[in-house]
Every structure is written in C-alpha cells, then in structure tokens.
C-alpha positions in Angstrom: -42.5 32.6 38.3 -45.0 30.3 36.5 -43.5 27.8 34.1 -44.8 26.7 30.8 -44.9 23.4 29.0 -42.0 22.6 26.6 -44.8 22.4 24.0 -45.5 26.1 24.2 -43.0 26.9 21.4 -42.1 25.3 18.1 -38.7 24.0 17.2 -36.7 27.0 16.0 -38.8 29.6 17.9 -36.8 29.4 21.2 -35.4 32.9 20.7 -38.9 34.4 20.3 -40.1 32.3 23.3 -37.3 33.7 25.5 -38.0 37.3 24.4 -41.8 36.9 25.0 -41.1 35.3 28.5 -38.8 38.3 29.3 -41.5 40.8 28.3 -44.0 38.9 30.3 -41.7 39.0 33.4 -41.1 42.8 32.9 -44.9 43.4 32.7 -45.3 41.5 35.9 -42.4 42.9 37.9 -42.0 46.4 36.3 -38.3 45.8 35.7 -36.0 43.1 34.2 -35.3 41.5 37.6 -34.8 38.0 36.3 -32.0 35.7 35.2 -31.7 33.7 32.0 -32.0 30.6 34.1 -35.4 31.9 35.5 -36.6 32.6 31.9 -35.6 29.1 30.9 -37.8 27.7 33.7 -40.6 30.0 32.6 -40.5 28.7 29.1 -39.8 25.1 30.2 -36.4 24.4 28.7 -33.0 23.5 30.0 -31.1 26.2 31.9 -28.5 26.5 29.2 -31.0 26.9 26.4 -31.3 30.7 26.3 -27.5 30.9 25.8 -27.9 29.5 22.3 -29.3 32.8 21.3 -28.1 35.3 23.9 -24.6 35.5 25.3 -25.8 37.1 28.5 -28.7 39.0 29.9 -27.6 42.3 28.5 -27.7 40.8 25.0 -31.3 39.8 25.6 -32.2 43.3 26.8 -30.6 44.6 23.6 -32.8 42.4 21.5 -35.9 43.6 23.3 -34.8 47.3 22.9 -34.1 46.7 19.2 -37.6 45.4 18.8 -39.0 48.3 20.7 -37.2 50.9 18.6 -38.5 49.2 15.5 -42.0 49.3 16.8 -41.5 53.0 17.7 -40.2 53.9 14.2 -43.2 52.1 12.6 -45.6 54.0 14.9 -44.0 57.3 14.2 -44.1 56.8 10.4 -47.8 55.8 10.5 -48.6 58.9 12.6 -46.5 61.1 10.3 -48.7 60.0 7.4 -51.7 61.7 9.0 -50.4 65.2 8.4 -48.5 67.2 5.7 -44.7 66.9 6.0 -43.2 70.2 7.2 -46.4 71.2 9.1 -46.9 71.8 12.8 -49.6 69.1 12.7 -47.0 66.7 11.5 -44.8 67.4 14.6 -47.9 67.2 16.9 -48.8 63.7 15.6 -45.3 62.5 16.2 -45.3 63.7 19.8 -48.6 61.9 20.4 -47.4 58.8 18.7 -44.4 58.6 20.9 -46.5 58.6 24.1 -49.0 56.3 22.5 -46.2 53.8 21.8 -44.9 54.0 25.3 -48.4 53.4 26.8 -49.0 50.4 24.5 -45.6 48.8 24.8 -44.7 49.5 28.4 -42.4 46.5 28.7 -40.3 47.5 25.7 -40.2 51.1 26.7 -38.8 50.2 30.2 -35.9 48.4 28.5 -35.1 50.7 25.6 -33.4 53.4 27.7 -31.8 51.2 30.3 -28.3 52.6 31.4 -26.6 49.3 30.4 -27.7 50.0 26.8 -26.6 53.6 26.7 -23.6 52.5 24.7 -25.2 50.8 21.7 -22.1 50.2 19.7 -21.7 46.5 20.9 -25.2 45.9 19.4 -25.3 47.1 15.7 -28.9 46.2 15.2 -29.9 48.2 18.3 -27.8 51.1 17.2 -29.4 51.1 13.7 -33.0 50.8 15.1 -32.5 53.6 17.6 -31.0 55.8 14.9 -33.9 55.1 12.5 -36.5 56.1 15.0 -34.8 59.3 16.0 -34.2 60.0 12.4 -38.0 60.3 11.9 -38.1 63.1 14.4 -35.0 64.8 13.0 -36.4 64.7 9.5 -39.7 66.1 10.7 -38.2 69.1 12.5 -35.8 69.8 9.7 -38.8 69.8 7.2 -40.7 72.1 9.5 -37.7 74.5 9.6 -37.5 74.4 5.8 -41.2 75.3 5.5 -40.7 78.2 7.9 -42.9 77.2 10.7 -40.2 76.2 13.2 -37.4 78.4 14.4 -34.2 78.2 12.3 -32.0 77.1 15.2 -29.6 74.2 15.2 -31.7 71.2 14.3 -30.0 68.8 16.7 -30.7 71.1 19.6 -34.4 71.3 18.8 -34.6 67.5 18.4 -33.0 66.8 21.8 -35.3 69.3 23.5 -38.4 67.9 21.8 -37.5 64.4 22.5 -36.7 65.2 26.2 -40.1 66.8 26.7 -42.1 64.1 25.0 -40.1 61.3 26.6 -40.8 62.7 30.0 -44.5 62.6 29.4 -44.2 59.0 28.0 -42.2 57.9 31.1 -44.9 59.4 33.4 -47.6 57.6 31.4 -45.7 54.3 31.7 -45.3 54.8 35.5 -49.1 55.1 35.7 -49.1 58.7 36.7 -51.9 59.4 34.3 -53.9 56.3 35.0 -54.3 53.5 32.4 -57.2 54.9 30.3 -56.0 55.2 26.7 -58.3 58.2 26.1 -56.9 60.1 29.0 -53.3 59.4 28.1 -54.0 60.4 24.5 -55.5 63.7 25.7 -52.5 64.5 27.9 -50.1 63.6 25.1 -51.9 66.0 22.8 -51.8 68.8 25.4 -48.1 68.2 25.9 -47.5 68.2 22.1 -49.4 71.5 21.8 -47.1 73.0 24.4 -44.1 71.6 22.6 -45.3 73.1 19.3 -45.7 76.5 20.9 -42.1 76.4 22.0 -40.9 75.5 18.5 -42.9 77.9 16.4 -41.4 80.9 14.8 
C-alpha cells in the first residue's frame, strides 16, 4: 500500500483520515482486506494511532457503514422530492436513487451490508442511520398504499420485497456487471424500477 506524509491531515482530523484511507483501500482492493496497522502506514502515523478512534476493525467498518447509510438517506430524500408523495413516480425515483447511490459510492456500499455488521445493536449510530434510510422507503410505500396506487398488503412485506429487488440491481452494478457508464446504469435502474412498480400496482 502506498503511504502518505504525516502532513496529509490536520491535527484533530485523524479519524477522518483513517476512514478516507480505508475507503481508498476498499476501492483499490474491492474488499476491506486490510488491518488498522496497514491503514496507519497508509496515512503515515504510528501503528497505535487508529485505536484512538476505533476499538477494532469492525468499529471502523461500522463508521463507514454509518456514513454510507446517511448518504443513502440523503440521496433518497432528494430523489423523493422530484415526484408527488404517494405516487408511483415517487417510488420509481427512490428505486433509481438507490442504484445511483450504490454506483457512486461503491466503497461504502460494499461495507454497509457486511455480515459482521448484520447485528447493528453494538453500534447505535449505525442502527439509527440504517433505520432512517429504510424509513424513507417504508413511508413511501405506505403513502402509495394510502393513495390507492399500491396493493393494500402488509407494508413491511412489500418493503422487504422492494428493497430486495432494487438491492440486487445495485449489487450487480457495483460488481461491474452493467459496465461503468452512469447513463447505462441509470437506464437499467429505471427499467428495474418500472418492473418493481408493475408488481406493486393495484
């Protein structure tokens, strides 16, 4: 791994520097196959320095995942503002935004659903961020049900099915199965969202 000068971060920004170094390593390797000691070398600090902010590697991954879910929630809310709440277009925009987020933030996406973070209770900030992002989708489907354009089934069931389909498309995009052209990924995301909508309609 390439190392950086100790002057690459300002005093008090070591936590951010470690997170950025981890994201850079994930983009290069495709997985978090690194140690905190290796990240310290990459940033140019003492091997013990990362432990000032992260008790272990999983805590660092939790911080990255938390940041990812916050970015996702922000992207979903911005997309939701492009269509009327309770409409099918509103749901379609959310589906596209999910895939768009994954394609733009591949390193975050690779970490957000790691098996070691399946139980989020040890990380309250991660638990809250994940709940917030999924809350956007839940609220959108519930609003569409209330407006009569989505089937009046159990909301949680529809949320899980919708998330599963869109997440699958996003994972394929992150794996490079659709190439790396944003326009092509966007088009595939819209096609997938259209198919999802057809399955949700009354």
